[in-house]
C-alpha positions in Angstrom: 0.2 -0.1 0.5 1.2 3.2 -0.6 1.3 6.4 0.9 2.0 10.4 0.1 5.7 11.8 0.6 6.0 12.9 3.7 8.2 15.9 4.4 9.4 17.8 7.2 10.6 21.5 7.1 12.8 22.3 9.5 15.0 25.9 10.4 17.8 24.8 12.5 20.1 27.1 14.5 18.7 31.3 14.6 18.0 31.9 12.0 14.4 33.2 12.5 13.6 34.2 8.7 10.8 31.6 7.8 8.7 32.7 4.6 10.6 30.7 1.6 9.9 27.5 4.3 6.3 28.4 4.5 5.9 28.8 1.3 7.6 25.8 0.4 5.4 23.7 2.6 2.2 25.0 1.4 3.3 24.3 -2.2 4.4 21.0 -1.7 1.5 20.5 0.3 -0.7 22.0 -2.8 1.6 19.1 -4.8 0.3 16.0 -2.3 2.1 15.9 0.1 2.1 15.4 3.9 4.5 18.4 5.0 4.9 19.1 8.8 6.7 22.7 9.4 8.7 22.3 13.0 8.9 26.0 13.2 12.4 28.3 13.7 15.3 28.1 15.5 15.3 24.0 15.9 18.2 22.1 17.3 19.5 19.1 15.3 18.7 17.2 18.2 15.2 18.1 18.1 14.4 18.1 13.8 16.5 14.4 14.0 13.5 13.5 16.7 10.5 14.8 14.4 11.9 13.2 11.9 11.7 10.0 13.8 8.3 11.0 15.0 7.1 11.5 12.7 7.8 8.8 10.3 9.0 10.9 7.5 10.3 10.3 3.5 11.9 13.8 3.0 13.9 16.2 5.5 14.1 20.1 4.1 16.6 21.8 6.0 16.9 25.9 5.4 18.9 28.6 6.5 19.7 31.9 5.8 22.2 32.8 8.5 25.2 31.3 7.6 25.2 28.3 9.4 24.6 25.3 6.8 28.2 24.4 7.2 27.5 23.6 10.7 24.5 23.0 11.1 23.6 20.2 7.8 26.5 18.0 9.0 25.5 17.5 12.0 21.8 16.4 11.4 23.1 14.1 9.0 25.4 12.7 12.0 22.6 12.8 13.8 19.9 10.9 11.4 22.3 8.2 10.8 22.8 7.3 14.4 19.5 6.5 14.8 19.1 4.6 11.9 17.5 7.4 9.5 19.7 7.1 6.9 17.1 6.3 4.3 15.6 9.4 4.6 16.2 11.9 1.5 18.0 15.1 2.9 17.2 18.8 0.5 18.8 22.3 1.4 17.4 25.9 1.1 18.0 28.8 1.6 21.2 31.2 1.2 24.3 28.6 0.5 26.7 29.5 -1.7 27.9 27.8 -5.0 31.1 27.2 -3.1 29.5 25.4 -0.4 27.2 22.9 -1.9 29.4 20.1 -3.1 30.6 19.6 0.5 27.1 19.5 1.7 26.6 17.0 -1.0 29.5 15.1 -0.1 28.1 14.9 3.8 24.8 13.3 2.8 22.9 16.6 1.4 21.1 15.3 -2.2 20.3 18.4 -3.3 20.5 22.5 -3.0 17.7 24.4 -3.9 18.4 28.4 -3.2 16.8 31.5 -4.5 14.5 31.1 -7.3 13.8 26.7 -7.0 10.4 26.4 -8.3 7.9 24.4 -6.4 7.4 21.9 -9.5 10.6 21.6 -9.5 12.0 20.7 -5.9 8.7 18.2 -5.7 9.3 17.1 -9.3 13.0 16.5 -7.7 11.2 14.7 -4.6 8.6 12.2 -6.3 12.1 10.6 -8.5 14.8 10.3 -5.3 12.1 9.0 -2.3 12.7 5.4 -2.2 9.9 3.6 -0.8 6.6 2.5 -1.8 4.8 6.7 -1.8 3.0 7.9 -4.1 
């Protein structure tokens, strides 16, 4: 039996700007996905706990404050230590081009910056989610 793709959108660190994350959450819901938004200023531990509790397929990390090279690898390490490394992890926000390969090397599947369309992100998710999702 298939289920809708479950996405958790999270804002780690002290970044309080969430307009993009909220827009993405609403857009992915319009695309037929189940979306949970954790809100701003989440610790890596809280994000990973929510991933475990919610049984998600996709984790979208959004950060505008420049802490992505610290927070995203920490979250990926915690996911792995909890046996959740099958979750598709995406990144968004203000992430310089020179940091993208580093993040992908740590396990981020794709980075979507300003100007990325909801349909582009939704299509990427549908093409890359493993398992019995619709």
